[in-house]
N, C-alpha and C positions, 0 to 999 in steps of 0.2 A: 342353806339349801332348804326350800319349803317342802314339806311332805304332809301327807294326810294321815288320818287315823289308821288306815290299813297299811301304811308304811310305804314311803317313797314313791308317790305318784310321779314326781319329776323324772326319776329314773324309769319308772314304768312307761311314761310317754316316750322316752328315748328308745326303750326297748321295742315299743309298739311301732314307732317310726322306722326303727331298723328293720323290723319284720316286714312292714309295708314296703320299704324300699327293696328288700330282698324279693318280695313277690312281684313288684313292678319290674325289677331287673329281670326276673325270670320270664315274665310276660313279654318284655321287649326282646329278650333273647329268642323266645319262640317265634315272635313276629319276624325277627331278622332271618330266621331259618326258613320260614315258609311263606309269609305274606308278601304282597306287592310292596307294602310300605318298608318291610325289612329289606327287600331287594334293592329299593332305592337308597336306603340307608347304607347298605354295603357298598353300592356303587359310589355314593358320595365319599365314603371312607377310603375306597381304593383310589378315587381321583385325588383326594387330599394327601394321602400317604401312599405313594406308589410302592414302597417297600412291603406293604401288606399283600401285594400280589404273590408273595411266597406262600404256597399252600402249607408248607411245614410251619411257617411262622403263624399263620392263621389258626391252624389246629392247636398249636401250643397256647396261643392267646385265648382262644375260645375255652379250652380246657381249664386254663388258669382262672379266667373270669367266672366260669361256672362254679369252680371250686371256691373262689373268693366269695361269691354271692351266697353259696350254701353255708360256708363257714361263718360268714358275717351274720347271716340270719340265725344260725345256731348260737353264735356268741351272744347276740342281742337277746334272743329268747332266754338263754341260760342266765344272762345277767339280770334280766327282769325277774325271773323266778327266784334267783338267789336274793335279790333285794327284798322281794315280797316275803320270802320265807324268813329272812333275818328280822324284818320288822315284826312279823308275827311272833317269833321266838322272844324278842325283847319285850313285846307287850305281855306275853304270858308270864315271863319271869318277873316283870314289874308288878303285874297283878298278883303273883304268888307272894312277892315280898310284902305287898300292902295287906294281904289277908293272913299273913303269918303270925305266929305268937309274939314276935318282937314288939308289935304295936298294940298288944292287948293290955300292957302295963299302964299304970297311971302316971303320977308326976315324977316319982323317984326312978328315973330311967337313965342309964348311961348313954345319952344320945350320941356322944362322940364315937363310942364303940360301935353303935348301930350304923353311924355314917361310914365308918371304916369297913364294916361288914358289907354294906350295900355296894360300896366302891369295889371291894374285892369280888363281889358276885358278878359285876358287869365288866370286869377288867378284860375278859376274853374277847370283847367286842371292840377293842381299841388297839392301835399299834403298840408293839412291845416297847419301842423307844419313847413313847409318849409320857410326859410328866404331868399332864393335866388330870384333873379329877374326872372320873368316869360317871359319877353320880353326885347329886346334891340333895340335901335334906333340910326341911324347914318344919318346925314344930310350934303350934300356937295353942295357948290355953285360953279358954273363954273368959276366965276371971284374971288370971295372972299375966296374960299377954304372951309375948313370944318367949318360948322356953329354949329354943335352939335354932341356929341357922348355920349352914356350912360356910366356911370362910370364903369359898369361891362362888357363893351364890350371886348370880348376875343382878345388878342393880335394876335392870330393865324389867325383871320379873317381880313387879310390885304385887302386893296382895290383891289389888283390883284385877290383875291379869290372870291370877291363879284360878284354876277351876274350883267351883264351890263344891261342898260335900255332896255326894250322890252322883256327880258327873263321871262320864267315862274318861278314858285316857285322852289327852289332848296334846297337840304339838304346838309349842310356843317358841318363838325366835327371839334371840337377843341380838346384839350388834353383829357378831360374827359366828354365832353358834345356834344350833337347833336342838331343842330339848323335848323329850317326850315325858310328860308330867302326869302323875296320878295322885289321887287324894284318898285318905281314909280317915274316919272319924271314930274315936273311942271315947264316948262320954264327952267331957268338955275339951278333950284334946283332939286337935286336927293336925294331921301329918301329910306333908306334900313330899313326894320323891320325884326327882327329875333325872332322866338318863341322857347323857351327852350323845345325841345322835350324830353329831358332826364327826366325832372320833370314829364311830362305826363306819361312816361314809368314807373317811380317809383310809381306813383299813380296806374297805371294799375296793376303792379306786386303785390302791397299790396292788391288790390281788388281780383286778381286772387288767391293770397295766402289764403285769407280768404274763398274764394269759394272752393278751393281745400281742405282746412280743413273740410269744411262742407261735401264735397263729400266723404272724407275718413270716416267720421262718418256715412254717409248714407250707404256706402258699408259695413261697420262693422255691421250696423243694418240689412242690407239685409242678411249678412252671418248668424247672429243669427237667424233671422226669417226663413231662409232656413233650418237651422239645426232643428229648432222647428217643422216646417211643415214636414220635412223629417221624424222626429221622430214620428209625428202623423200618417204619411202614413205607417210607418213600424210597428205601434203598433199592428195591427192584426197579422202580421207575428211573432212578439215577443210573443204575447199571444199563438199562435200556437206552437211556439218553446218550451215555458214553459210546455205546455201540453205534448208535445212529450217527453221532458226530463223526466217527471214524469211517463210516461207509462212504465210498465214492464209486465212480463208474468202474474202477479197476478191482473193487473189493465187494461185489454183490454176493459173494458166496458166504459171507460171514452170517452167523446165526446166533441167537441168544438161547442159552440153555434154560429149560423149564424145570429142571430138577430142583427139588427142595424149595419150590416156590409155593406160595399160597394159591388157592384155586382161582381167585379173581385175577391175580397178576399172571398166573400161568395162562389163563385165557387170553389176556392182553398180549402176552409175548407170543403165544401161538398165532394170533391174528397178524402181528407184526412179521413174524417169520414167513407166514403165507403170503403176505404182501410182497416181501422181498423175493420170494420165488416167482411171483407173477412179474415183478419188475425186471428181474434178471432175464426171464424168458423174452419179455418184450424188448428189452435193451439188446439182447443178442440178436434177435430178429432184425431190429433196426440197423445194427451195425453190419450184419451180413448183407442186408438189402443195399445199404449205401455203398458198401465196398464192392458188391457184385455189380451194382448198377454202374458205378464209376469205371470199374474194370471193363465191363461189356461196352460202354460208350467210347472207350479209348480207341478201339479198332475202327469203327465206322467214322469217327471224327477225323482220324488220321487219314483214312481213305478220301473222305470228303474234302479235307484240306488240300491233299495232293491233287485231286481232280480240279479243284478251283484254281490252284496255282498254275496248272497246265492250261486251263481255259483262259486264264488271265494272260498267259504268255502268248496265246494265239489270237487274242482280241486286240492287238495293237492297232489295227486299222479302224476299229469302231470305238470311238471315245466313250459313247454312252454305255455300251456293253462293258467296256473296261472299267468304268466307274462303278457300275452295278456289281461286277464280279469283285472289285476291290472292297466294296462295303460288305458283301457276303463273306469274303475271306477274313475281314476284321472280326465279324461276329462269330465265325467258326473258331478263330484263334481264341477269342474271348471265352467261348464255350469250352474249348479244350483246356484253357487255364483253370476254369471252374472245376472241370472234371478231375484234373490232376490234384487240385487242392482238396476236393472231396475225398479222393482216394487216400491222400495223406492223413486227413482227419479221421477217416474210417479206420486206418491202421492205428492211429494214436488211440482212438476209443477202444479198439480191441486189444491194446497193449502190444501191438505188433510193429510199432514204429521203433525198430532197432537202430541205434546210432553207432556207426563204426568210429570209435573214439580215436582221435589223433591229435597231435599238437598243431594248433592253428593260430596263426598270427593275423588278427583282424585289422591291424593298423593299415596295411596296404588297401584292403577292401574299403575302409572308411575313407581313405584319401581318394580312391577311385570314384566313390559315390559323391564326394565333394566336387570333383571335376565334372561329373555328370550333371550335377545341379547347375553349374556354371554354364555348361553347354546347352541344357534344356531351357534355362531362363537366366539370361545374363543380368536381369534386373534384380535378382535376389542376392543379397549380401550373405556370404557363407562365412561363418565363424567357426574356427577349429581350435580345440584344446585337447589335443591327443598326445599320448606318450609315444616314445620312439618304438616301443614294442608292446603289443597287447595280446599276450599269449593265453589261449584257453584250450580246453580239451573238447573235441567234438567233430562234427562233419562240416567241412568248409562250405559245401554247396548249400546245405540247409541253413547254416548261420548266415550265409550271404543272402539267402532268400528273406530271412527275418529282417536283416538291415535294409534290404532293398524295399520291403514292404513299408517299413517305418519312414524311410526317406521319401518314398512315393506318396504316402499320406501327408507328409509335411509339405510337399509341393502342391498336392491337390487342394488341401484345405487351408493352407496358410494364406496370410494376407498378401495380396498381389503387391510386388515390389518390396516386400518385407525381408526379413532375415531368416536364415536357417542355421542352427548351431549344432555341431557334433562335438561332444565332449566325453571324456572317459577318465575315470580315476579308480584307484584300488581302495576297497574298504574291507579290511580284515582279510579273508580268504577269497574274496569275490571281486570281480571287476564290475563297475557300474558304468554303463554306457548310456548317456543321455542324448536323445535326438529331440530337439525342440525347435519351435518356429513361432514367428509372430502370428498372432491370431486374436480374434475377438473373444476367444474363450469358448468353452463347451458348457452348455446349460447343465445344471446340477442333475436334472432328471435323466440325463444320458450317461452319467458317469458309471453307474453300475451295469449298464448294458452294452458298453462299447465293445466288449469282447464276446458278445453273443453272436452266434452265427447268423448271417444274413441280416444283421441289424445295422442300420445306418441312421445317423442323426438327421434331424429334419432338414438341415441345410444341405444335406447331401442327396436328398431324394429327387434327383433329376438325372437325366441321361448325359448331361454335359460332363459330369464327373464319373469317370469309369470306375468299375468295381461293383461287387455284389455284397460286400460285407463279410467276406471270409478271410481277408488278409490278416486282421488283428487276431482273430481266433486261432488261425493256423500258426501265426508267429508265437502266440503264447504257448500253444501245445509243443511247438519245437523247443522253445526255451525250457519248458518243464522237462521235456525228454532229455535235455542236457544238464538237468539238475539245477536249473536257474529259474528265473521268473521274469515276467513282463507286466508292468503296471503303469497306470497313468499317474505320473508323479506330481505334476503341477497343472491343473486345468484353469488357473486363474485368469482374469482379464488381461489381455495383451500378450498372453503366452500359453502355449500348450507343450508339455514335455512328457514323452514316454521314456521310461527307464527300463533298460534291459540289464538284468543281473546274471552273470555267468561265473562259475568257479574258475579260479586261476589254474593254469596248467602246472 
């Protein structure tokens, strides 16, 4: 390891680089937080690692990275200062040895004892387990020649490489060692002392290694602590999220408590609770309006339908009038069906769709529907896979309406001349009733909206297919009121299947 007179420039460069790196990292961190370039960097990171979209994870990572940069900068700065300070101490001790009384003697000096003394003086700068010499000594007399040389004096340190008298301390390198060498002259005697800087560096590296290990553990603990603290900070948001997930149209009275919450989160929760209040009032007004409107429309529609039926009976001698009245009567009946469905939906929304539970066998109803399919379109192949008994608990009329809606949809939207299948099987404590038909399939963009009210897929937006898009929505609400579910089970090409799930009786 090559070093300069001031001690360890190589390590000093590393320390400076570490400090520069820390400053650059800090600048980048600041840019990421506020500048456009930082925003683009964050966007690229989020695109590359979607898991970083976790706010808690980002807080923990940012805190850990900041701590890592700060600790690394401190570590590099401290290492640089320690290296420089140790180099200065070695130089001062070496200078003190050279100017001490030991080398003021003339020829008759116990140089081996002096060599041992110098080694003992610098032994504190080497690892305890080291067996190498810590210092080397060479003595030369102007007339008598070489008086003494340490047994482990490197052959590479020839007299030509040694500093001449009057020179300051120099750093000389042998094959695998670095020596800090000084010279003193006392009359005809010249003494060179070299200190093994490599052993000092080994000791420093071992110390820095242990220190780095402690820093790694410290950074890991900071990361864990940051994760824990971020989780604690996010706990009010998570609680608010859990409440929001549980809220539905039947549970708009739920509120989140603001007690013992921090001021910032308390304000957020207060805004959320106020929003729920407004939503509940609006929803109740909409439910009351739809229910009242449907109820009020029932009577005039019934009267209008009766008058049209009587007029139709008296118009037997006028075919044109009879046809016009028949068309009007069909539209009134269609409107009456819509009003009845709206009334049921309004009751379901208001939680007033009370089901009188009774044991119902849906097997006969499904068989009747199969016969109706054959009567309405004898070109359709009807496939049945029904058990002898299909007992559920609920209202026979409402469940019959659900099955009729599903079969009606299979006839309306199924492939002409295709097949319709009615199947049922028991899964655990539930019956699964599948009503499927041959079809070109349903486009993926329609899957999530099939049960929305008044929604019809593109292929159904024409007057040739009756209905207004309330059948599936009403069927699902009825199924839920019975403790079951209705879902699109298989929208793949060549087949569409709706699955009705009902608890067994």
